[in-house]
C-alpha positions in Angstrom: -0.9 57.2 -61.4 2.0 54.7 -61.6 4.6 57.4 -60.5 2.4 58.2 -57.5 2.0 54.5 -56.2 5.2 54.6 -54.0 4.0 57.8 -52.4 0.5 56.4 -51.8 2.0 53.2 -50.1 4.2 55.4 -47.9 1.2 57.6 -46.9 -1.0 54.5 -46.0 1.9 53.1 -43.9 2.3 56.3 -42.1 -1.4 56.5 -41.4 -1.5 52.9 -40.1 1.6 53.5 -37.9 0.1 56.6 -36.4 -3.0 54.6 -35.3 -1.0 51.9 -33.5 -0.7 51.7 -29.7 2.4 50.6 -27.9 1.8 48.2 -24.9 4.8 47.4 -22.7 5.7 46.3 -19.2 7.2 43.5 -17.1 6.1 40.0 -16.1 7.1 38.8 -12.6 6.1 36.0 -10.3 4.5 36.5 -6.9 8.0 36.9 -5.3 8.9 39.7 -7.7 11.3 37.7 -9.8 11.2 38.3 -13.6 9.8 35.6 -15.8 11.6 35.0 -19.1 9.8 33.5 -22.1 6.3 34.5 -21.0 3.8 35.0 -23.8 1.6 38.1 -23.7 -1.1 38.5 -26.4 -4.4 40.3 -27.0 -7.0 37.5 -26.9 -8.3 36.4 -30.4 -5.6 38.5 -32.2 -2.0 38.0 -33.4 -0.8 41.1 -31.5 1.6 40.2 -28.7 5.2 39.6 -27.6 7.5 37.4 -25.5 9.4 38.6 -22.4 13.2 38.9 -22.4 15.6 37.8 -19.7 14.5 40.7 -17.5 10.8 39.9 -17.9 10.3 42.9 -20.1 8.1 43.0 -23.2 6.5 45.5 -25.6 4.4 45.2 -28.7 2.2 47.4 -31.0 -1.5 46.9 -31.7 -4.1 48.6 -33.8 -6.9 47.3 -31.6 -9.1 49.8 -29.8 -11.4 49.8 -26.8 -11.7 47.1 -24.1 -9.5 44.1 -24.8 -8.4 41.0 -22.9 -4.7 40.5 -22.3 -3.8 36.8 -22.1 -0.5 35.9 -20.4 0.9 32.3 -20.3 4.2 30.7 -19.1 5.1 27.1 -18.4 4.8 26.5 -14.6 2.4 29.3 -14.0 -1.4 29.7 -14.1 -2.9 31.3 -17.3 -3.9 34.8 -16.5 -6.5 37.0 -18.3 -7.1 40.6 -17.5 -9.0 43.5 -19.1 -7.3 46.5 -20.7 -8.9 49.5 -22.4 -6.7 50.7 -25.3 -7.2 54.4 -26.2 -4.3 55.0 -28.5 -1.8 56.3 -26.0 1.3 54.3 -25.0 0.4 52.0 -22.1 2.4 50.4 -19.3 1.0 47.0 -18.0 3.0 45.0 -15.4 1.7 41.5 -14.8 2.2 39.1 -11.9 1.8 35.4 -12.5 1.0 32.7 -9.9 2.8 29.4 -10.0 0.9 26.4 -11.3 2.5 23.3 -9.7 3.4 20.5 -12.2 5.1 17.2 -12.0 8.4 18.5 -13.5 9.0 21.4 -11.2 6.9 20.8 -8.0 8.3 19.7 -4.8 7.5 16.2 -3.5 6.8 15.0 0.0 10.0 13.1 0.9 10.2 13.1 4.7 10.5 9.5 5.9 10.2 7.9 2.4 12.4 6.5 -0.3 10.4 6.1 -3.5 11.1 4.4 -6.7 8.7 3.7 -9.6 8.4 4.2 -13.3 6.3 7.3 -12.8 8.4 9.1 -10.1 11.4 11.3 -10.6 13.0 10.4 -7.3 14.0 6.9 -8.3 16.1 5.1 -5.7 15.8 1.4 -6.2 14.0 -0.4 -9.1 13.8 -4.1 -9.8 17.1 -4.2 -11.7 18.8 -2.4 -8.8 17.4 -5.0 -6.4 18.6 -8.1 -8.4 22.0 -6.6 -9.1 22.8 -5.6 -5.5 25.4 -8.1 -4.5 24.3 -8.7 -0.9 20.6 -8.9 -1.6 20.5 -12.3 -3.4 17.5 -11.0 -5.5 15.4 -10.4 -2.3 13.4 -7.2 -2.1 14.1 -6.6 1.5 17.7 -7.6 1.1 18.2 -4.6 -1.1 16.1 -2.3 1.2 18.6 -3.1 4.0 21.3 -1.2 2.1 19.2 2.0 2.6 19.5 4.2 5.7 17.2 3.3 8.6 17.3 -0.5 8.2 19.3 -2.7 10.6 21.5 -5.7 9.7 19.8 -8.5 11.7 20.9 -12.0 10.6 19.0 -14.3 13.0 15.4 -13.3 12.2 13.5 -12.3 9.1 11.8 -8.9 8.6 12.8 -5.3 8.4 14.1 -3.7 11.6 13.8 0.0 11.1 14.8 2.9 13.4 14.7 1.0 16.7 11.5 -0.9 15.8 11.0 -4.6 15.8 10.4 -6.6 12.6 6.7 -6.8 13.5 6.5 -3.0 13.5 7.2 -2.9 9.7 4.4 -3.9 7.4 4.4 -4.7 3.7 1.6 -3.7 1.3 1.1 -4.9 -2.3 -1.2 -2.8 -4.5 -2.6 -1.0 -1.4 -3.5 -4.1 0.7 -1.6 -5.6 3.6 0.4 -8.8 3.1 0.0 -11.1 6.1 3.0 -13.4 5.5 5.5 -11.6 3.3 8.4 -13.7 4.5 8.8 -17.4 4.6 7.9 -19.0 8.0 10.3 -18.5 10.9 13.1 -20.9 11.7 15.0 -20.5 15.0 18.0 -18.3 14.7 17.9 -18.2 10.9 16.6 -15.2 8.9 14.1 -16.1 6.2 13.8 -14.2 2.8 10.8 -12.6 1.3 8.4 -14.8 -0.8 8.0 -12.5 -3.9 10.2 -11.8 -6.9 11.2 -8.2 -7.4 10.2 -8.4 -11.1 6.5 -8.5 -10.2 6.8 -5.0 -8.9 7.2 -1.7 -10.8 7.2 0.6 -7.9 8.7 0.6 -4.4 8.1 3.0 -1.5 10.2 2.4 1.6 8.9 4.6 4.3 11.2 4.5 7.4 8.6 6.7 9.2 5.8 9.2 8.7 4.1 7.2 6.0 0.7 8.1 4.3 -2.6 8.0 6.1 -3.9 5.5 3.5 -1.9 2.8 5.4 -2.0 1.8 9.0 -1.2 -0.8 11.7 2.6 -0.3 11.2 4.2 1.3 14.3 7.6 2.0 12.7 7.7 1.6 8.9 5.9 0.6 5.7 7.2 -1.0 2.5 4.7 -0.2 -0.2 4.9 -2.2 -3.5 3.0 -1.7 -6.7 2.7 -4.6 -9.2 3.5 -4.3 -12.9 1.0 -3.6 -15.6 0.8 -5.1 -19.1 4.0 -6.6 -20.5 5.4 -5.0 -23.7 5.2 -8.4 -25.5 4.8 -12.1 -25.0 7.7 -13.9 -23.5 8.9 -17.1 -21.9 11.8 -17.8 -19.5 13.6 -20.7 -17.9 16.4 -20.9 -15.4 18.7 -23.3 -13.6 20.9 -22.6 -10.6 22.8 -24.2 -7.8 19.6 -24.1 -5.7 16.8 -25.0 -8.1 14.8 -24.6 -11.4 12.2 -22.1 -12.7 10.1 -21.5 -15.8 7.5 -18.9 -16.8 5.4 -17.7 -19.6 3.6 -14.4 -20.3 1.1 -14.0 -23.2 0.1 -10.6 -24.5 -3.2 -10.4 -26.5 -3.1 -9.3 -30.1 -4.8 -6.0 -29.3 -2.3 -5.5 -26.5 -5.1 -4.8 -24.0 -4.8 -8.0 -21.9 -2.3 -10.5 -20.7 -1.9 -13.6 -18.6 1.0 -15.5 -17.2 2.2 -18.4 -15.1 5.5 -19.1 -13.3 6.8 -22.0 -11.3 10.0 -22.6 -9.4 11.4 -25.5 -7.4 14.2 -25.0 -4.9 16.0 -27.9 -3.3 19.2 -27.3 -1.3 20.5 -30.9 -1.2 23.3 -30.4 -3.8 24.2 -27.0 -2.3 24.4 -28.4 1.3 26.5 -31.3 0.0 29.0 -28.8 -1.5 28.9 -26.2 1.3 29.0 -27.5 4.8 26.3 -26.1 7.1 26.5 -25.6 10.8 23.1 -27.2 11.6 22.5 -30.8 10.8 19.8 -30.6 8.1 18.1 -34.0 8.4 15.3 -32.7 6.1 16.8 -30.7 3.3 14.8 -27.5 2.6 12.6 -27.9 -0.5 10.2 -25.3 -1.9 7.5 -25.3 -4.5 6.4 -21.9 -5.7 3.7 -21.1 -8.2 2.4 -17.8 -9.6 -0.5 -16.8 -11.9 -1.5 -13.4 -13.1 -3.8 -11.6 -15.6 -4.2 -8.0 -16.5 -6.9 -6.3 -18.5 -7.3 -2.8 -19.7 -10.9 -1.9 -18.8 -10.7 1.4 -20.7 -8.1 3.8 -22.0 -7.4 4.8 -18.3 -8.5 1.7 -16.4 -6.6 -1.4 -15.4 -7.8 -4.6 -13.7 -5.0 -6.8 -12.3 -4.9 -10.2 -10.5 -1.8 -11.8 -8.9 -1.9 -15.2 -7.2 0.8 -17.1 -5.4 1.2 -20.4 -3.6 4.1 -22.0 -1.8 4.7 -25.4 -0.1 7.9 -26.1 1.7 9.4 -28.5 4.2 12.6 -28.5 6.2 14.2 -30.1 9.3 17.3 -29.2 11.2 19.1 -30.6 14.3 21.2 -28.7 16.8 22.9 -29.6 20.1 20.7 -28.9 23.2 22.1 -26.0 25.2 21.0 -27.5 28.5 22.9 -30.7 28.1 26.1 -32.2 26.6 24.6 -35.2 25.0 21.1 -34.3 23.8 19.9 -32.6 20.7 16.9 -30.5 19.5 15.3 -31.6 16.2 13.1 -28.9 14.6 10.7 -29.6 11.8 8.6 -27.2 9.7 6.0 -27.8 7.0 4.4 -24.6 5.5 1.6 -24.0 3.0 0.8 -20.5 1.9 -1.7 -19.0 -0.6 -2.0 -15.3 -1.5 -4.2 -13.6 -4.0 -4.6 -9.9 -4.9 -7.2 -8.3 -7.2 -7.0 -4.5 -7.9 -8.8 -2.1 -10.2 -7.8 1.5 -11.1 -10.1 3.7 -13.2 -10.3 7.4 -14.2 -14.0 8.1 -13.8 -13.9 11.7 -15.0 -11.2 14.3 -15.6 -11.2 15.0 -11.9 -12.3 11.7 -10.2 -10.2 8.6 -9.9 -11.1 5.2 -8.3 -9.0 2.5 -6.8 -10.4 -0.7 -5.4 -8.4 -3.6 -4.1 -9.2 -7.0 -2.5 -6.8 -9.7 -1.3 -6.9 -13.0 0.6 -4.2 -15.0 2.2 -4.0 -18.2 4.2 -0.9 -19.6 5.9 -0.5 -23.0 7.7 2.6 -23.9 9.7 3.1 -27.4 11.2 5.9 -27.1 13.6 7.5 -29.9 15.6 10.4 -30.0 18.1 11.8 -33.2 19.5 14.4 -33.9 22.1 16.8 -36.6 20.9 19.8 -38.5 22.1 23.2 -38.9 20.3 21.6 -41.6 18.1 18.8 -39.2 17.0 16.2 -41.3 19.0 13.4 -39.5 20.8 14.0 -38.8 24.5 11.1 -38.0 26.9 12.1 -36.2 30.2 9.5 -34.9 32.7 11.8 -32.5 34.5 12.5 -28.8 33.7 13.5 -27.6 31.3 13.3 -30.7 29.2 9.6 -31.3 29.7 8.7 -28.4 27.3 11.2 -29.2 24.5 9.2 -31.8 22.7 5.9 -30.5 21.3 3.7 -30.2 18.2 2.2 -26.9 17.1 -0.1 -26.2 14.2 -0.9 -22.6 13.4 -3.5 -21.3 10.9 -3.8 -17.6 9.9 -6.2 -16.1 7.3 -6.7 -12.6 6.2 -9.4 -11.3 3.9 -9.5 -7.6 3.1 -11.1 -5.0 0.8 -10.1 -1.4 0.3 -11.5 1.5 -1.7 -9.9 4.9 -2.4 -11.5 7.8 -4.3 -9.4 10.7 -5.5 -10.6 14.1 -6.5 -8.2 16.3 -8.4 -8.4 19.9 -7.3 -6.2 22.5 -8.9 -2.9 21.8 -10.5 -1.4 18.8 -8.7 -3.5 19.3 -5.6 -5.9 16.4 -4.8 -7.9 14.9 -2.0 -8.2 11.1 -1.4 -10.5 9.4 0.9 -11.8 5.9 1.5 -12.0 2.9 3.8 -10.9 -0.6 4.3 -12.1 -3.8 6.0 -9.9 -6.6 7.2 -11.0 -9.9 8.7 -8.2 -11.7 10.6 -8.7 -15.3 11.9 -5.9 -17.2 13.7 -5.9 -20.6 15.4 -3.2 -22.5 17.3 -3.2 -26.1 18.3 -0.5 -27.0 20.8 0.4 -30.5 21.9 2.9 -31.5 24.6 3.3 -34.7 26.5 3.8 -33.1 29.9 1.7 -29.9 29.6 -1.9 -29.1 29.1 -2.8 -29.3 25.4 -4.2 -26.1 24.2 -6.5 -24.9 21.3 -6.8 -21.1 21.0 -8.4 -18.8 18.5 -8.6 -15.1 17.8 -10.8 -13.3 15.3 -10.7 -9.6 14.5 -13.0 -7.5 12.3 -10.8 -4.5 11.6 -12.3 -1.4 10.0 -10.7 1.9 9.0 -11.6 5.2 7.3 -9.1 7.7 6.0 -8.7 11.0 4.2 -5.6 12.7 2.8 -5.1 15.9 0.8 -2.1 17.0 -1.3 -2.0 20.7 -1.3 0.4 22.6 -3.7 0.4 26.2 -2.8 3.1 26.9 -5.3 5.8 24.9 -7.1 8.0 25.6 -4.0 5.6 24.7 -1.2 3.4 21.7 -0.7 1.6 20.0 2.2 0.1 16.5 2.8 -2.6 16.5 5.5 -4.3 13.3 6.5 -5.9 11.3 9.2 -7.2 7.8 10.0 -10.0 6.3 12.1 -9.6 2.6 13.1 -11.6 0.1 15.1 -10.6 -3.4 16.2 -13.3 -5.8 17.3 -10.7 -7.9 19.0 -9.5 -5.0 21.3 -13.0 -3.4 21.3 -11.2 -0.1 20.9 -10.8 2.7 18.3 -8.2 5.3 17.5 -8.1 8.6 15.5 -4.7 9.7 14.3 -3.3 12.7 12.4 -0.6 12.8 9.7 1.1 16.0 8.4 4.0 16.4 6.0 5.4 19.6 4.4 7.9 20.2 1.6 9.6 23.5 0.6 12.0 24.1 -2.3 15.3 25.6 -1.0 17.4 25.6 -4.2 17.8 24.1 -7.6 16.5 20.6 -7.4 16.7 20.7 -3.6 14.1 20.8 -1.0 13.5 20.4 2.7 10.6 18.4 4.3 9.0 17.9 7.7 6.7 15.2 8.8 4.7 14.5 12.0 2.3 11.6 12.7 0.8 9.3 15.2 0.8 5.6 14.5 -1.0 2.7 16.2 -0.7 -1.0 15.9 -2.5 -4.0 17.5 -0.4 -6.2 19.7 0.9 -9.3 17.8 -1.4 -12.2 17.4 0.6 -14.4 19.7 -0.6 -12.4 22.7 -4.2 -13.2 21.8 -3.6 -16.9 21.5 -2.4 -17.6 25.0 -5.7 -17.4 26.9 -5.2 -14.0 28.5 -7.9 -11.3 29.0 -6.8 -9.4 25.9 -9.8 -7.0 26.0 -7.7 -5.1 28.5 -4.9 -4.6 26.0 -4.5 -1.3 24.2 -3.0 -0.4 20.8 0.7 0.2 20.9 1.5 3.8 19.9 4.4 5.7 18.3 4.7 9.4 17.5 7.1 10.3 14.6 8.9 13.6 14.1 11.0 13.8 10.9 13.1 16.5 9.1 15.0 16.0 5.9 16.9 17.7 3.1 17.1 16.1 -0.3 18.7 17.1 -3.6 18.0 15.0 -6.7 19.3 15.3 -10.3 19.6 12.8 -13.1 23.0 11.7 -11.9 23.0 12.4 -8.2 20.9 11.9 -5.1 21.7 13.4 -1.7 19.5 12.9 1.3 20.0 13.8 4.9 17.3 13.0 7.5 16.9 13.4 11.2 14.1 11.7 13.2 12.7 11.3 16.7 10.2 8.6 17.6 8.4 8.2 20.9 6.9 4.9 21.9 3.8 4.5 24.2 1.9 1.5 25.5 4.4 -1.2 24.4 3.7 -4.8 25.5 5.1 -5.8 28.9 5.2 -9.5 30.0 5.1 -10.6 33.6 6.2 -14.1 34.7 7.3 -16.3 37.5 10.1 -18.5 36.1 12.9 -18.6 33.5 11.4 -21.2 31.1 9.6 -18.7 28.9 6.3 -19.0 30.7 4.5 -15.7 31.5 1.6 -15.0 33.9 0.1 -11.9 32.3 0.7 -9.1 29.8 -0.1 -5.4 29.7 0.7 -2.1 28.0 3.2 -0.8 30.5 6.1 -0.4 28.0 7.6 2.7 26.6 10.7 4.0 24.7 12.2 6.3 22.2 14.5 6.3 19.2 16.4 9.2 17.6 19.1 9.4 14.9 20.4 10.9 11.7 20.8 9.2 8.3 22.7 10.0 5.1 22.2 8.7 1.6 24.4 9.5 -1.4 24.0 8.0 -4.9 26.3 8.9 -7.8 25.9 7.7 -11.5 28.2 10.2 -13.2 31.6 10.7 -11.4 33.1 7.4 -12.5 32.4 6.2 -16.1 29.8 3.4 -16.3 29.8 3.2 -12.5 26.8 3.5 -10.3 27.3 3.5 -6.5 25.5 4.6 -3.3 26.6 5.1 0.3 24.2 5.0 3.3 24.9 5.7 6.9 22.6 5.5 9.9 23.1 6.6 13.5 20.6 5.2 15.9 20.1 6.0 19.6 17.3 3.9 21.0 16.0 2.5 24.3 12.8 0.7 25.2 11.3 -0.9 28.2 9.1 -3.8 26.8 8.5 -7.5 27.1 10.6 -8.7 30.1 13.1 -5.9 30.1 13.7 -4.7 33.7 14.0 -1.1 32.6 14.6 0.9 29.4 17.7 -0.5 27.6 19.0 -0.6 24.0 17.1 -3.6 22.4 19.2 -6.5 21.1 18.3 -5.9 17.5 19.6 -2.3 17.4 23.1 -1.2 16.4 24.3 2.4 16.9 26.1 2.8 13.6 25.3 1.1 10.3 27.0 1.9 6.9 26.6 0.5 3.4 28.6 0.9 0.2 27.1 -0.5 -3.0 29.0 -0.3 -6.3 28.0 -1.4 -9.8 30.2 -1.3 -12.9 28.9 -2.3 -16.3 31.4 -3.1 -19.1 29.5 -2.7 -22.3 32.2 -4.3 -24.4 32.0 -7.5 -22.4 28.2 -7.2 -21.7 29.2 -7.9 -18.1 28.3 -6.2 -14.8 30.5 -6.3 -11.7 28.7 -5.6 -8.4 30.0 -5.2 -4.9 28.6 -4.3 -1.6 30.1 -3.8 1.8 28.1 -3.5 5.1 29.5 -2.5 8.5 27.5 -2.3 11.7 28.8 -1.8 15.3 28.1 -4.6 17.8 24.5 -5.1 19.1 23.8 -5.6 22.8 22.9 -9.0 24.2 21.3 -9.8 27.5 20.5 -12.7 29.8 17.3 -11.5 31.5 16.3 -13.7 34.4 13.4 -13.8 36.8 14.4 -13.2 40.5 12.0 -15.2 42.7 12.8 -13.3 45.8 12.2 -9.8 44.4 9.5 -10.9 42.0 11.1 -8.9 39.2 13.3 -9.5 36.2 17.0 -8.6 36.3 19.9 -8.7 33.9 22.2 -11.5 34.8 24.7 -11.1 31.9 25.1 -8.6 29.1 27.6 -7.4 26.5 27.9 -6.5 22.9 28.5 -8.7 19.9 31.5 -8.1 17.6 31.1 -5.6 14.8 29.3 -6.9 11.7 31.3 -6.9 8.4 30.1 -8.3 5.1 31.8 -7.9 1.7 29.7 -9.4 -1.1 30.4 -9.6 -4.9 28.4 -10.7 -7.9 29.0 -10.9 -11.6 26.3 -10.8 -14.3 27.1 -11.8 -17.9 24.5 -11.1 -20.5 25.3 -12.6 -24.0 22.8 -13.0 -26.8 22.2 -16.3 -28.5 20.6 -17.1 -31.9 19.8 -15.2 -35.0 17.8 -12.0 -35.3 14.4 -13.8 -35.7 14.8 -16.3 -32.9 17.0 -14.7 -30.4 17.3 -16.0 -26.8 18.6 -13.7 -24.1 20.6 -15.3 -21.3 21.9 -14.0 -18.0 24.6 -15.8 -16.1 24.8 -14.8 -12.4 27.6 -15.6 -9.9 27.6 -14.2 -6.4 29.4 -14.7 -3.1 28.2 -13.3 0.2 30.8 -12.6 2.9 33.7 -13.1 0.6 36.4 -12.5 3.2 34.7 -15.0 5.6 34.4 -12.4 8.4 33.2 -13.7 11.7 29.6 -12.8 12.4 27.8 -13.2 15.7 24.2 -12.1 15.9 23.7 -12.7 19.7 23.8 -15.4 22.3 21.4 -18.1 23.6 21.5 -18.9 27.3 20.9 -22.2 29.1 18.1 -22.6 31.6 20.4 -22.1 34.5 22.2 -19.2 32.8 25.6 -20.7 33.2 26.2 -21.5 29.5 25.8 -19.2 26.5 26.2 -20.2 22.8 26.7 -17.7 20.0 24.1 -17.3 17.3 26.0 -17.7 14.0 25.1 -17.8 10.3 24.4 -21.3 9.0 27.6 -21.1 6.9 30.5 -18.7 6.7 29.8 -17.8 3.0 26.9 -18.2 0.6 27.6 -19.1 -3.1 25.2 -18.8 -6.0 25.5 -19.7 -9.7 22.6 -19.5 -12.1 21.7 -19.3 -15.8 18.4 -17.7 -16.8 17.1 -17.6 -20.4 14.4 -15.3 -21.7 12.6 -15.7 -25.0 11.1 -12.5 -26.3 12.3 -10.0 -23.7 15.9 -8.7 -23.6 16.7 -8.2 -19.9 20.2 -7.1 -20.8 18.8 -3.8 -22.1 17.3 -3.2 -18.7 20.6 -3.8 -17.0 22.6 -1.7 -19.4 20.2 1.3 -19.4 19.9 1.4 -15.6 23.7 1.6 -15.2 24.8 4.0 -17.9 
């Protein structure tokens, strides 16, 4: 038998081969394009093959009868189909449908710049913000280097695409922040209250933002706070303007943390070294405190609390524009508290819950006093001096709660719906020697319901459809608004997006605190149309966007003198804004250099407030450009940063009431000089101590407006209109030097990694 064994093996192999069936074909997508690397198998067997570069496959099988062919490929839906195998060679062509996934799917980008630790389209993260030379570690300072934002130096806030600062709202963890900026000071822009390091995600929407947010006519800045820290840490800092210290404690199980921070700012030493244009008789001083805790409620759930308080005082004196020997002394005392509690939880594989609640209270005590050359009070009962000495106390509270439920559909598709309730209460107490003292209040119960769906048809096509219903008890009116966005992939890592939406906003609280019949007021309204093209890779970001915005029912004021008094208000205003914007960021072309360029063209006119007709508003420049450059030298552990901003001149007007015609008219107008600002900063990051007890230190030195360029933000006019004074920065340059130590967390790695 032994000599016959090879023959027997050969015979069995022949019989086995003759019973095999050859299955072959091609695998394509729904556009007819071949899919390489797709896996085709007979279910519950080892028989199968993988497609080649042309999408072709073939394999042999000994299975018979009805079988299930299983086809899989990354980015496509799993497909099962029945096949009856009879022994004869079989041809089976397969078509796979795309399964949207986070790595390959398009994202809705029209109107929005997004940056977070979970998004691919990163534009600005916290390190980007604090290392932008012109920003001075202010969130909105860095946002102003993005297209769409205007360079306004005499008032706080974000002025976006022809909108006022009040038309841009800021949200933290889904809820509205009522006083994001420090309280207003005449002709001086105030910075934001919050540190960029408390946020992990930033969405700057210059228009067409999500239906989950409302009451912002032009723009929304949406911020998400950080989760658990990686480890416990402590920090201290000292600078030319103040001191700070903080501590973060992570639990042993790494499922909870708590922390506190405190900072004190006093500008007495800085003002002594750098001469200021105003006479600061009360040097600005700020006390800031923060407290937080974060708890993992489950493997997927997180409960977070962030609390903040601020107390500050200041006083400054300027020459009175209506006289040659009098002065105006302005005083401000501010107290602000803000708290935010949020909870996220994955209820099931398909259901997610978000709940947020916040409360804020803000009190401003404002005083203005007419003084003589010896800084003694002066009381005059004639216009315009009779209104220049006054006391004003304002209180504003906001309590809110918001709930969002999300239901995952197929792939990345999902639907979100929910509601929010906000209770606003505002009170003004005005005291003046020669005018009627006034106490006015305004309360509003504001309710909203919203729904929004992300629909991914394929990896190449997605839509976001949403709407909001809102009701204000103060206005006694409701609105219903649609929001639509589309995105379509047009090439490798490139896509085009469209967005349309209607946006409503209540008139500002000041109009409800002047005793008018505000139930006759309407919501102000804007309709947004946006189209953009965006291409993003690891090293490059290119973005081009065009927009058109139509304003309806803007506030108009009607008066009878030139002293700022108005008789009535209404919704007779209108306007529009259109433009094109460019953003380019490059991290690769130059070694260890990260830079971005932004450009905005804006054409806008509006007829609102006391404007006699539709004109370009005084906060809008036609052309704005920014260049931001960052160079990290690893050998020196030093980063060099520079930024340059240019904006064409903004219009200014002297609008006066004509008693004979009963209308307002422009008595004087012009344009300011072009805005130029070159800023630099240097960050040095040495390491101190041995391996077991290392301290990480960051030295920061920065200068704004290095070249000392002249900057004029507009003009103030006297009561009779014969004199005008330029609105200038408080100083030609701003200098900053600080040293910040961290125990336990090496911030230098963050800086290095974000710039290599």
